[in-house]
VEXRO-874954 format. One record per residue (C-alpha): residue number from 1; x, y, z. Coordinates in nm, 2 decimals, padded with zeros to 4 digits. Each point is the difference from the previous one (the first is absolute). Example, Ala and Ser with C-alpha at 12.3 -4.5 7.8 and 13.67 -1.06 7.14 Angstrom:
   n     xx     yy     zz
   1  01.23 -00.45  00.78
   2  00.14  00.34 -00.07
END
This chain:
   n     xx     yy     zz
   1  13.68  12.12 -10.12
   2  00.12  00.37  00.06
   3 -00.18  00.31  00.11
   4  00.10  00.37  00.02
   5 -00.20  00.22  00.24
   6  00.06  00.38 -00.05
   7 -00.11  00.25  00.27
   8  00.08  00.34  00.12
   9 -00.16  00.32  00.10
  10 -00.21  00.20 -00.26
  11  00.22  00.17 -00.27
  12  00.30 -00.23  00.06
  13 -00.01 -00.12 -00.37
  14 -00.18 -00.33  00.04
  15 -00.23  00.05 -00.29
  16  00.27  00.16 -00.22
  17  00.23 -00.30  00.06
  18 -00.28 -00.27 -00.06
  19 -00.12  00.20 -00.31
  20  00.36 -00.04 -00.14
  21 -00.02 -00.37  00.08
  22 -00.34 -00.01 -00.18
  23  00.17  00.16 -00.31
  24  00.26 -00.27  00.01
  25 -00.24 -00.30 -00.01
  26 -00.02 -00.22 -00.30
  27 -00.35  00.02 -00.16
  28 -00.19  00.04  00.33
  29 -00.35 -00.14  00.01
  30 -00.28  00.08  00.23
  31 -00.04 -00.18  00.34
  32 -00.33 -00.04  00.18
  33 -00.03 -00.22  00.31
  34 -00.31  00.10  00.20
  35  00.08  00.35  00.10
  36  00.37 -00.04 -00.07
  37  00.11  00.18 -00.33
  38  00.32  00.03 -00.17
  39  00.21 -00.09 -00.30
  40  00.19 -00.32 -00.08
  41  00.33 -00.04 -00.19
  42 -00.01 -00.38 -00.11
  43  00.37  00.00 -00.10
  44  00.11  00.09  00.35
  45 -00.29 -00.19  00.17
  46 -00.07  00.32  00.19
  47 -00.32  00.17  00.12
  48  00.01  00.38  00.04
  49 -00.28  00.07  00.25
  50 -00.17  00.33 -00.04
  51 -00.12  00.21 -00.32
  52  00.28  00.17 -00.18
  53 -00.13  00.03 -00.35
  54 -00.18  00.34  00.04
  55  00.12  00.36 -00.01
  56 -00.13  00.08  00.36
  57  00.22  00.15  00.26
  58 -00.09 -00.27  00.27
  59  00.05 -00.35 -00.14
  60  00.10 -00.34  00.12
  61 -00.19 -00.15  00.31
  62 -00.17  00.34  00.06
  63 -00.23 -00.11 -00.30
  64 -00.09 -00.33  00.19
  65 -00.32 -00.03  00.22
  66  00.05  00.09  00.37
  67 -00.11 -00.37  00.09
  68  00.25 -00.18 -00.24
  69  00.20 -00.17  00.29
  70 -00.21 -00.32  00.03
  71  00.03 -00.04 -00.38
  72  00.37  00.06  00.02
  73  00.04 -00.27  00.25
  74 -00.18 -00.25 -00.21
  75  00.20  00.12 -00.30
  76  00.34 -00.05  00.15
  77 -00.09 -00.35  00.14
  78 -00.10 -00.12 -00.34
  79  00.26  00.14 -00.23
  80  00.33 -00.14 -00.13
  81  00.13  00.34 -00.14
  82  00.21  00.27  00.13
  83 -00.17  00.32  00.13
  84  00.10  00.36  00.03
  85 -00.22  00.27  00.16
  86  00.02  00.34  00.17
  87 -00.22  00.22  00.22
  88 -00.23  00.01  00.29
  89 -00.27 -00.24 -00.11
  90  00.23 -00.31  00.01
  91  00.30  00.12  00.19
  92 -00.11 -00.11  00.34
  93  00.15 -00.20  00.27
  94 -00.25 -00.27 -00.02
  95  00.06 -00.04 -00.38
  96  00.37 -00.01  00.03
  97 -00.02 -00.27  00.28
  98 -00.22 -00.21 -00.25
  99  00.25  00.06 -00.28
 100  00.30 -00.10  00.21
 101 -00.16 -00.35  00.05
 102 -00.06 -00.04 -00.38
 103  00.28  00.20 -00.18
 104  00.35  00.11  00.01
 105 -00.07  00.37  00.07
 106  00.19  00.32 -00.03
 107 -00.15  00.30  00.19
 108  00.10  00.32 -00.16
 109 -00.08  00.33  00.19
 110  00.06  00.32 -00.19
 111  00.10  00.31  00.19
 112  00.05  00.37 -00.07
 113  00.10  00.31  00.19
 114 -00.28  00.20  00.15
 115  00.08  00.28 -00.25
 116 -00.03 -00.24 -00.29
 117 -00.33 -00.13  00.13
 118 -00.14  00.36  00.05
 119  00.10  00.10 -00.35
 120 -00.15 -00.31 -00.16
 121 -00.33  00.05  00.20
 122 -00.02  00.35 -00.13
 123  00.09 -00.10 -00.36
 124 -00.27 -00.28  00.01
 125 -00.26  00.24  00.17
 126 -00.06 -00.26  00.27
 127 -00.28  00.06  00.25
 128  00.12 -00.26  00.24
 129 -00.05  00.12  00.36
 130  00.28  00.01  00.26
 131 -00.17 -00.26  00.20
 132 -00.02 -00.24 -00.31
 133  00.37  00.06 -00.08
 134  00.10 -00.07  00.37
 135 -00.21 -00.31  00.00
 136  00.20 -00.11 -00.32
 137  00.33  00.07  00.17
 138 -00.10 -00.20  00.31
 139 -00.11 -00.30 -00.22
 140  00.34 -00.01 -00.17
 141  00.19  00.03  00.32
 142 -00.20 -00.29  00.14
 143  00.06 -00.21 -00.31
 144  00.38  00.09  00.03
 145  00.00 -00.13  00.36
 146 -00.18 -00.31 -00.07
 147  00.20 -00.10 -00.30
 148  00.33  00.18  00.08
 149  00.22 -00.29 -00.13
 150 -00.17  00.01 -00.34
 151 -00.03  00.38 -00.06
 152  00.19  00.16 -00.29
 153  00.00  00.38  00.04
 154  00.03  00.19 -00.33
 155 -00.01  00.36 -00.10
 156 -00.07  00.08 -00.37
 157  00.15  00.33 -00.05
 158  00.03 -00.01 -00.38
 159 -00.15 -00.18 -00.30
 160  00.33 -00.21 -00.02
 161 -00.08 -00.11  00.36
 162 -00.35 -00.10 -00.10
 163  00.13 -00.18 -00.32
 164  00.27 -00.19  00.20
 165 -00.24 -00.13  00.26
 166 -00.26 -00.08 -00.26
 167  00.26 -00.22 -00.18
 168  00.12 -00.16  00.32
 169 -00.35 -00.10  00.11
 170 -00.09 -00.14 -00.34
 171  00.32 -00.20 -00.03
 172 -00.06 -00.14  00.36
 173 -00.35 -00.10 -00.09
 174  00.10 -00.16 -00.32
 175  00.25 -00.23  00.16
 176 -00.08 -00.36 -00.07
END
């Protein structure tokens, strides 16, 4: 089985990318497993974890309960389908370690220049503190250090970049 774990600092484009992936799923149906929520594409044998079928600004794993991780560990241990997720709730060192024992895993880290991040935070009307943002930066740096041989750094500057990565990830996850 295969897994794609997508991380990055806030405003790097994680939710935009995975929302594009959601729009490319084949007849997604709802997934519920304990506190794990998401969408299933039966044709691809793919579970997209997180909530993407609302019009909210913050989607994905931000919509999952803060204590989702024990349920996530049970879920990945009992599944025989490919998985894709993004965001802080699930993008942790412990979760990636567990995934690496069960799945062929790609770790995608999205990046953006500080100016791009600042512009996106303003456009979104974010109220995240400097302390919170610094903590996210440290978390990503620690994951990069722990899994340096698996990290794929990406910068999504245009809609075409997002579309290309979306197609690449879906193709990789659909491999049989």
